[in-house]
Backbone as numpy.savetxt, mean C-alpha at the origin, in Angstrom:
# Nx Ny Nz CAx CAy CAz Cx Cy Cz
-6.82 6.36 13.57 -7.79 7.64 13.48 -6.72 8.93 13.72
-5.58 8.81 14.26 -4.69 9.89 14.01 -4.61 10.53 12.75
-4.32 9.62 11.72 -4.10 10.01 10.35 -5.31 10.62 9.81
-6.57 10.05 10.17 -7.74 10.66 9.86 -7.86 12.18 10.53
-7.62 12.30 11.61 -7.72 13.55 12.22 -6.77 14.56 11.56
-5.48 14.07 11.34 -4.60 15.01 10.86 -4.95 15.38 9.21
-5.56 14.33 8.68 -6.21 14.71 7.32 -7.20 15.82 7.40
-8.22 15.62 8.29 -9.15 16.63 8.41 -8.52 18.11 8.48
-7.37 18.33 9.15 -6.73 19.59 9.06 -6.25 20.23 7.76
-6.09 19.26 6.90 -5.24 19.49 5.67 -5.99 19.15 4.42
-7.40 19.10 4.49 -8.34 18.76 3.26 -8.01 19.73 2.20
-7.49 20.73 2.34 -7.15 21.93 1.15 -5.98 21.31 0.50
-5.26 20.22 0.81 -4.10 19.79 -0.05 -4.74 19.08 -1.26
-4.09 18.94 -2.46 -4.22 18.14 -3.49 -4.34 16.68 -3.19
-3.10 16.26 -2.56 -2.99 15.08 -2.12 -2.47 14.97 -0.93
-2.74 14.12 0.10 -2.38 13.77 1.38 -1.83 12.40 1.49
-0.52 12.20 2.00 0.11 11.12 1.95 0.11 10.52 3.27
-0.32 9.32 3.74 0.00 8.50 4.83 1.15 7.67 4.83
1.66 7.23 5.82 2.97 6.21 5.77 2.54 4.98 5.24
3.77 4.04 5.03 3.53 2.77 4.77 2.89 2.09 5.94
2.00 1.14 5.45 1.33 0.35 6.47 0.57 1.15 7.56
0.13 2.34 7.19 -0.52 3.37 8.17 -1.72 2.67 8.82
-2.56 1.97 7.92 -3.78 1.34 8.47 -3.46 0.04 9.04
-3.56 -0.11 10.53 -3.27 -1.33 11.10 -4.09 -2.58 11.28
-4.55 -2.81 10.03 -5.37 -3.90 9.62 -5.40 -4.36 8.22
-5.81 -5.43 7.82 -5.85 -5.80 6.46 -6.96 -4.96 5.78
-6.81 -4.61 4.49 -7.60 -3.65 3.64 -8.96 -4.57 3.70
-9.22 -5.90 3.56 -10.46 -6.39 3.48 -11.24 -6.32 4.79
-10.60 -5.86 5.93 -11.27 -5.75 7.18 -11.89 -4.53 7.25
-11.54 -3.29 6.54 -11.95 -2.08 6.57 -12.72 -1.29 5.67
-13.64 -2.23 4.86 -14.31 -1.50 3.83 -15.11 -0.28 4.16
-15.69 -0.09 5.42 -16.63 1.02 5.57 -15.55 2.23 6.02
-14.63 1.89 6.68 -13.50 2.99 6.93 -12.92 3.49 5.63
-12.76 2.72 4.77 -12.08 3.31 3.55 -13.02 3.96 2.56
-14.43 3.50 2.55 -15.50 4.08 1.98 -15.63 5.52 2.50
-15.76 5.63 3.58 -15.92 6.78 4.52 -14.71 7.91 4.22
-13.51 7.36 4.11 -12.12 8.10 3.85 -12.16 8.48 2.35
-12.77 7.77 1.50 -12.74 7.86 -0.03 -14.04 9.25 -0.23
-14.99 9.04 0.59 -15.97 9.98 0.35 -15.67 11.16 0.74
-14.83 11.40 2.11 -14.34 12.59 2.58 -13.39 13.38 1.69
-12.43 12.42 1.20 -11.44 13.22 0.14 -12.03 13.53 -0.98
-13.02 13.02 -1.59 -13.94 13.41 -2.71 -14.62 14.91 -2.48
-15.18 14.78 -1.42 -15.94 16.03 -0.84 -15.09 17.31 -0.80
-13.78 17.01 -0.46 -12.79 18.08 -0.48 -11.99 18.33 -1.60
-12.20 17.61 -2.66 -11.49 17.63 -3.85 -9.94 17.26 -3.72
-9.84 16.12 -2.83 -8.46 15.75 -2.48 -8.23 14.17 -2.72
-7.06 13.73 -2.63 -6.62 12.34 -2.58 -6.00 11.94 -1.45
-6.11 10.63 -0.87 -5.32 10.11 0.20 -4.60 8.93 -0.63
-3.31 8.96 -0.23 -2.37 7.79 -0.63 -1.95 7.15 0.65
-2.11 5.85 0.93 -1.70 5.42 2.16 -1.29 3.87 1.90
-0.36 3.55 2.75 0.05 2.11 2.75 -1.00 1.25 3.47
-1.11 -0.04 3.06 -2.00 -0.98 3.48 -1.75 -2.46 3.22
-1.86 -3.30 4.17 -1.62 -4.60 3.88 -2.72 -5.42 3.38
-2.39 -6.08 2.37 -3.39 -6.81 1.50 -3.16 -8.43 1.46
-4.27 -9.19 1.41 -4.11 -10.56 1.20 -5.26 -10.94 0.14
-4.50 -11.74 -0.72 -5.25 -12.28 -2.03 -6.31 -13.55 -1.54
-7.02 -13.87 -2.38 -7.80 -15.08 -2.03 -6.94 -16.44 -1.85
-5.98 -16.41 -2.48 -5.16 -17.73 -2.49 -4.04 -17.50 -1.35
-4.06 -16.45 -0.52 -3.42 -16.43 0.84 -1.96 -15.80 0.65
-1.84 -15.06 -0.30 -0.51 -14.20 -0.63 -1.00 -12.87 0.19
0.35 -12.40 0.84 0.16 -11.08 1.59 1.03 -10.08 0.55
0.62 -8.96 0.55 1.31 -7.65 -0.04 1.38 -6.50 0.71
2.67 -5.84 0.87 2.63 -4.54 1.20 2.25 -3.60 0.16
1.23 -2.99 0.07 0.47 -2.18 -0.88 0.31 -0.85 -0.70
0.07 -0.09 -1.68 -0.27 1.51 -1.76 -1.72 1.62 -2.21
-2.37 2.26 -1.71 -3.85 2.41 -1.94 -4.32 3.85 -2.12
-4.98 4.28 -3.05 -5.34 5.46 -3.35 -6.81 5.79 -3.27
-7.34 6.79 -2.35 -8.65 7.00 -2.44 -8.91 8.52 -2.55
-10.21 8.73 -2.95 -10.72 10.33 -3.15 -10.66 10.47 -4.55
-10.06 11.50 -5.03 -10.02 12.07 -6.30 -8.99 11.11 -7.21
-9.69 9.93 -7.86 -8.85 9.03 -8.47 -9.75 8.63 -9.72
-9.09 8.00 -10.85 -9.96 7.78 -12.01 -10.50 6.31 -11.75
-10.42 5.77 -10.58 -11.09 4.37 -10.21 -12.44 4.30 -9.82
-12.97 5.47 -9.57 -14.53 5.72 -9.00 -14.48 5.43 -7.61
-15.66 4.97 -7.05 -15.97 4.86 -5.67 -15.19 3.77 -5.19
-14.71 3.93 -3.94 -13.80 2.96 -3.27 -14.22 1.59 -3.38
-13.35 0.47 -3.82 -13.72 -1.04 -3.73 -12.44 -1.71 -3.71
-12.63 -2.81 -3.15 -11.44 -3.60 -2.91 -11.04 -4.26 -4.15
-10.20 -3.76 -4.99 -9.63 -4.21 -6.20 -8.08 -4.39 -6.23
-7.54 -5.53 -5.95 -6.10 -5.56 -5.77 -5.34 -5.19 -6.95
-6.13 -5.14 -8.11 -5.46 -4.75 -9.48 -5.25 -3.19 -9.43
-5.90 -2.71 -8.60 -5.61 -1.18 -8.52 -4.85 -0.73 -7.47
-3.99 -1.46 -7.01 -3.06 -1.22 -6.06 -1.64 -1.32 -6.39
-0.65 -0.85 -5.79 0.90 -0.81 -6.14 1.13 -1.86 -4.90
2.13 -2.93 -5.34 2.43 -3.88 -4.38 3.96 -3.95 -4.39
4.54 -3.65 -3.25 5.92 -3.47 -3.14 6.85 -4.65 -3.62
7.64 -4.25 -4.36 8.56 -5.51 -5.21 9.81 -5.56 -4.24
10.54 -4.59 -3.94 11.64 -4.83 -3.18 11.48 -5.03 -1.69
11.32 -6.22 -1.22 10.95 -6.54 0.06 12.18 -6.44 1.06
12.09 -6.15 2.23 13.15 -5.95 3.12 13.40 -7.40 3.83
14.67 -7.91 3.68 15.05 -9.20 4.12 14.73 -9.27 5.50
14.15 -10.36 6.05 13.99 -10.83 7.48 12.87 -9.96 7.85
12.50 -8.91 7.43 11.34 -8.04 7.89 10.12 -8.27 7.06
10.24 -8.53 5.84 8.97 -8.99 4.91 9.09 -10.21 4.27
10.37 -10.61 4.23 10.47 -11.94 3.83 11.78 -12.72 4.37
11.89 -13.84 4.34 13.05 -14.69 4.99 13.83 -15.31 3.83
14.86 -14.81 3.38 15.67 -15.43 2.50 15.94 -16.92 2.79
15.92 -17.80 1.72 16.19 -19.17 1.96 15.11 -19.68 3.03
13.92 -19.21 3.08 12.89 -19.57 3.95 12.44 -21.00 4.27
12.54 -21.70 3.16 12.08 -23.10 3.09 13.26 -23.75 3.90
14.35 -23.42 4.04 15.56 -24.18 4.81 15.55 -23.43 6.06
15.68 -22.09 6.25 15.56 -21.56 7.63 14.52 -21.73 8.58
13.41 -21.77 8.12 12.11 -21.72 8.87 12.05 -23.16 9.79
12.37 -24.24 9.11 12.30 -25.48 9.77 13.45 -25.55 10.90
14.61 -24.89 10.50 15.66 -25.29 11.60 15.64 -24.25 12.53
15.26 -23.12 12.39 15.09 -22.03 13.73 13.73 -21.24 13.73
12.84 -21.58 14.66 11.66 -21.14 14.64 11.69 -19.64 14.76
12.84 -19.02 15.22 12.99 -17.69 15.30 12.68 -16.96 13.98
12.72 -17.75 12.77 12.55 -17.22 11.41 11.22 -17.20 11.02
10.14 -17.66 12.03 8.58 -17.72 11.73 8.26 -16.40 12.36
8.51 -15.30 12.02 8.17 -13.90 12.27 6.76 -13.73 11.78
6.09 -12.99 12.60 4.55 -12.48 11.79 4.99 -11.49 10.70
4.37 -11.54 9.74 4.59 -10.59 8.63 5.90 -10.68 7.93
6.38 -11.91 7.84 7.65 -12.17 7.28 7.52 -12.71 6.06
6.44 -12.95 5.58 6.12 -13.99 4.47 5.43 -13.08 3.39
5.69 -11.98 2.96 5.08 -11.02 2.03 5.50 -11.49 0.62
4.51 -11.54 -0.45 4.85 -11.84 -1.74 5.34 -10.44 -2.20
6.13 -10.71 -3.44 6.78 -9.70 -4.07 5.77 -9.38 -5.31
5.62 -7.83 -5.37 4.71 -7.42 -6.48 5.68 -7.36 -7.77
4.96 -7.18 -8.87 5.61 -7.28 -9.99 6.76 -6.04 -10.16
7.72 -6.27 -10.99 8.77 -5.30 -11.07 8.30 -4.04 -11.65
7.44 -4.19 -12.65 7.00 -3.01 -13.37 5.44 -2.95 -13.22
4.85 -1.88 -12.72 3.56 -1.86 -12.45 3.10 -0.50 -12.71
1.61 -0.38 -12.96 1.29 0.94 -13.29 1.52 2.03 -12.51
1.80 3.38 -12.78 1.69 4.32 -11.66 0.38 4.43 -11.06
0.50 5.07 -9.93 -0.77 5.28 -9.20 -1.03 6.68 -9.75
-2.48 6.95 -9.47 -3.05 8.09 -10.02 -3.82 8.85 -8.94
-3.46 10.01 -8.47 -4.06 10.81 -7.22 -4.36 12.03 -7.65
-5.72 12.69 -7.79 -6.00 13.87 -8.06 -5.48 14.31 -9.47
-5.52 13.36 -10.35 -5.09 13.66 -11.74 -3.45 13.61 -12.02
-2.58 13.38 -10.89 -1.21 13.18 -11.23 -0.79 11.63 -11.04
0.08 11.39 -12.04 0.50 10.09 -12.25 1.73 10.09 -11.49
1.88 9.07 -10.56 3.06 8.92 -9.63 3.52 7.64 -9.56
4.94 7.40 -9.67 5.76 6.25 -9.68 5.85 5.86 -8.04
5.15 4.97 -7.66 5.42 4.64 -6.26 6.52 4.10 -5.68
6.93 4.30 -4.49 8.15 3.62 -3.89 7.73 3.24 -2.43
7.81 2.29 -1.91 7.71 1.93 -0.45 8.98 1.64 0.35
9.15 2.65 1.17 10.45 2.42 2.30 11.70 2.64 1.32
12.62 1.59 1.41 13.88 1.96 0.76 13.87 1.64 -0.78
12.54 1.27 -1.15 12.55 1.23 -2.76 12.96 2.31 -3.52
13.10 3.42 -2.88 13.32 4.68 -3.38 14.77 4.74 -4.13
15.83 3.80 -3.56 17.22 3.85 -3.92 17.16 2.93 -5.18
16.17 2.35 -5.72 16.21 1.54 -6.98 15.57 2.50 -8.02
16.15 3.70 -8.50 15.78 4.69 -9.43 15.64 4.12 -10.78
16.23 2.93 -11.12 16.37 2.55 -12.36 14.79 2.06 -12.73
14.16 1.62 -11.64 12.92 0.96 -11.72 11.92 1.91 -12.25
12.06 3.40 -11.86 11.01 4.39 -12.33 11.30 4.68 -13.82
12.07 4.45 -14.46 12.33 4.51 -15.91 11.42 3.56 -16.81
10.92 2.37 -16.16 10.21 1.38 -16.89 8.70 1.51 -16.48
8.21 2.31 -15.54 6.81 2.45 -15.43 6.05 3.50 -16.43
């Protein structure tokens, strides 16, 4: 709710950006919250970009970016094809290298949220309030060559 309160004070901005994983729940658990946020941003002619955790029907987890408000996507709905999914995952934080070997040997490597799936290397830009943006989560920003391919 802190980010929602801070956003209310800044609805005059074209785009409001929340941090990576700012929403402390899976996207599918919060449709009414996200619909309300979408409506509030639209009423104020703004867009909100936020980090969110997603899970597919097949059980894959993604560290994602979601845009609500002034977007070309229409009213909020959960459509994982309209999300950016982090590609460069943080070792041991978002995935365990050699997990098939390390997890059975040492239970320490069975950390929560250490089994994210990697998003595609090339993904469409996100669109917020008419601006096309090449997203990057966390340290992905150091991979500048990737931005040339989107």
